[in-house]
N, C-alpha and C positions, 0 to 999 in steps of 0.2 A: 516595616521590615527593616533590620539593621544590615549593613553591608559592610564587610571588612574590606576596606579600599586596597590595604597592602595586599592581602591574599588576592583580591580580584587583579590587581596590577601584575602579580607574580603569574597568575593563571594566563593573563593574556600574553605575557612574553612567552611562556612556555607553548602556548597555542600558536603564536605567531612563528615561532622557531619551527615547530613541527610542521605547519603547513608549508614552510619555505624549503623543507627538506624532502627527500624522496621517501616513499613509502616504506615503513619498518617491514623487516623480515624476521619471522621467528622460525628456527629450525631445531630439531631434536639434537641435544650435544652427542649422543651416542647412537648411531643408526641402528645397531642391533640390541638396543636396551642398555641401561647402566648396570656396570657389575656391582653386586653386593646388595646393599640395603634396598629393599622394596617394601612398601606399605599395603596391607589389605584395605585401610581406610582410604576413601577416595580424597583426593586433593581438595583442600578447602581455603577460601579466601574470606577473611574477616575485616571489614572496613572498621578500624578503631577510631578514625576521624580526629587523631590527636593533633594534626596539623590545621584543622579547620578546612582541609581539602581531602579528596580521596586518599585513604591512607591504608591500603590493604596489608594485612600480615598474611602471608600464605603458608599453609601447613600441610604435612603429610605429602611432601613432594617425592615422587618416586621417578618421575621422567623428567630430568633437567632438560631446559631449553637455553638457547642463546637468541636474543632479540637483537638484530641490527637496526641502529637508527643512522642512516647515512647522513654525512654533512651536507648542507646546502651546495649545489654546484659552484655557485659564485663565492663561497667562502673556504671551500675544501683545501685542507692543507696537506692531506694525505696521512695524517697522524690519527691513530686509533686509541681508544681507551675502554679496556674491559672493566666494566662497573659491577662490583661484587657487593650487594647490599648486606646489612647486618639483619640481626634478628635471633641471636644467641643459640644458633643452629638448629632451633626448633621452628623458626619461622623465617620467611624471606620478606623483609620490609620493601615490597617491590615499588612502591610509588615514591615515598620521600627520599629514599637511598638508591634508588634505581631508574625509574622513568624520568623522574625530575632531573637528575643527574645528567641523564642522557640528552634531555632537551637543553639544559645548559651547556653541555659540551659542544652540542650542534651549534650554538651561537658563536663558539670559538673557532668554527671550522673544522671540528674535530667529529669524526665518525665514532659512535658509542655502540658498545655491545654490552646489553644488560644480561647477566647470568642469573638464571632461576635455578639454583643448585639443590641437590638432594637435602632433606632436613630429617632430624630425628623426630620421633613423636613428641607432641607437646608435653606429654605427661612422662616421658620415657628418661631413663637414665643418661645424663649428660657428663661423660668423663672423656678424656682425651682419646682413650683406646676406641670408643665408639664414634668420636668426631672425625678422626684422622681419615678414615676412608672417604669422607665427603669432600676432602680436599682435591681428590683426584679430578673433581669437576672442573675446579679453576685450572688445573694444569691442562686438562683437555680442550677447555675453552681458548686458551692461548694457542694451542696447536692448530685449532679450527680457524681461528682469525687469520692466522699465517697461511694456512692452506688456501683460503679464499681471498688473500691479499689483492691479487689482481682483479678479481671479479668485482670486489667491493671498493676498488680504487684505494688501497691502503699501501703505505710504504710499510714493507715487512721489517724494516729497522726502526719504525717509529711507533711501536705498539706498546701501550702503557697499561697500568692497573690502578684503579680507584677503589679502595677497599674501606668499608665503613664497619666499625666494630669488628663483629665476627668475620666480616669479609676482610678486614685488615689482618686478622689472625691468619685467614687463608692466604692472603698475600705474602706474609712472612714464612709461611710454610712453603710456599712456591720458591722463594728465595733459597730455601734448603734443598729442594727437590729439582731445581732447574737443571736442564741439560739439553743438548743438541739433538735429541731424539734417538731412536732406536733403529739403526739402519736395517736390521733383520727382521723387524716386526712385520707381521701380515697385514696388520692395520695400517695403512698408508699415512693415517692422521698421527700415529704414533711414531713416525719416522721424522716428525717435524719438531723443530725447537719450540719448548715451552717457555723461554726466557721473556721476562718483561724488561723492556727498554728503559722504563722508568716508573716509579711506583708513588702512591699518594696513600697515607695511612691516616684515616680519620676515626679518632677516639677508639683506638685499636688495643687489643690484648696481646698476650704472646701464646704461641702454639705449645700447649702442653707445658706452659710456664717456663719454657726453655728459651734462651736468648739465641737467635740464629746466628751463625758464624759469618762475620762481614769480612770483605777484603776490598782492596783498592778496585777490584773489577766488579763489585756490587753496583748496580745501576743507581742513578741519583733517586734520592728518597725525600719526599715532601711529608712532614708530619704536622697534624693539627690536633689540638686537644684543648679541654677546658679544665682549669684548675680545680673546679668544684664537681668534676664527674664522679658520681657515687658508684658507678658500676665498673668502669675501666680505670684502674688506679694510675693517676696522672704521672707519677714517678716512673711508670713503665715507658712513657714516651720519652722522658728525658734519658733513661738508660739506653733505648735504642739509639737516640741521637749520639749519645756519648760512644756508644760501641762503633756506630759508623764513622766518627771523626777519628777514633783511635785507629781504626783499619784503613784510614785515608780515603774513604768513600765519599762522595758528593752528598750532603744533606742539608736540610733546611727544617727547622722546627718553630712553630708558632703556638705558644701557650697561652690562652685567653683566661682572664680572672674568672669570668663567669661563662656559663653555656650549658651546663648539665651534660647529660648524654643523650644522644640521638638528635641533635639539632639539625642534622640533615643539610640540604642545600640552601634553604631559606630560613635561618634563625629568626625567631620572632623579635628579639632585642639584644641589646649589648653590642660591644666591639666585635664579637664573633661572627656578626653578620657580614664582615669584610673578608671572610676567609676565602671565598671563591676568588675574590679580585687577587688575593696574594697567591693563589694557586695559579691563577692565569698568568701573573707576572713571572712565576717560577717557570712556567712552561715556555713562556716567551723567552727567557734568558737562555733557555736549552734550545732555542730555534725550533721549537715544535709547533709554533703558531705561524711560522713562515709559509707562504704559499709556495 
């Protein structure tokens, strides 16, 4: 029997970090059901095994959830990150771009919250008009994190977002939709700010092919992309970076020669394997990893 030592080692790291952290908590994102899109088809999880590890693509999501992975008490920094996986809006790549990211964030002393958002049908029409309602789940998740900040030992001014592919698109949409909450809303969650204090975009696209307006008040943004990405045009990452610089917003861009699309937290080969170290350094510079 052949054993992939690198995959085994990565799995042991994730397992170790999970064991040292508190138990995860999964909660419904909308207490009275999500508004809008609902599927008659039951939610489905397909393990595509693309990483050599558990690699589920979840489809027909009608009931979005937020799963909290608390940072280990001896490492906790008070920082939290909302993890938004990719999947082309038809799937949620819950393992390689969700749970694995949460486990890695825990090793940095960060509480992670993995969003399983609503999806379009796998064979359904995919245009921005049909996609845009899904972005409400990201906004809602940021508000829920702030609502429970004290309970989950989170600093409400240190809540960021890590978005992969479609999740990056949702992060950019959040930049356009950010607000301090609606004080007149009957739903108390909607009274809370949905602002992300820092954002990481991993092989992202653009919401509706439109560049969000940036300003000097835009939160710090970290961008990572592969130059040979066949699905998310690499020049988009450069344009986002340029827009941020021109607006006077803090930004950092890392464009790797090779990496393809969907390399997740543990790329198999190439210099792109170092991206998580660069991400940690960036957060360290922002004082997000200080206890």
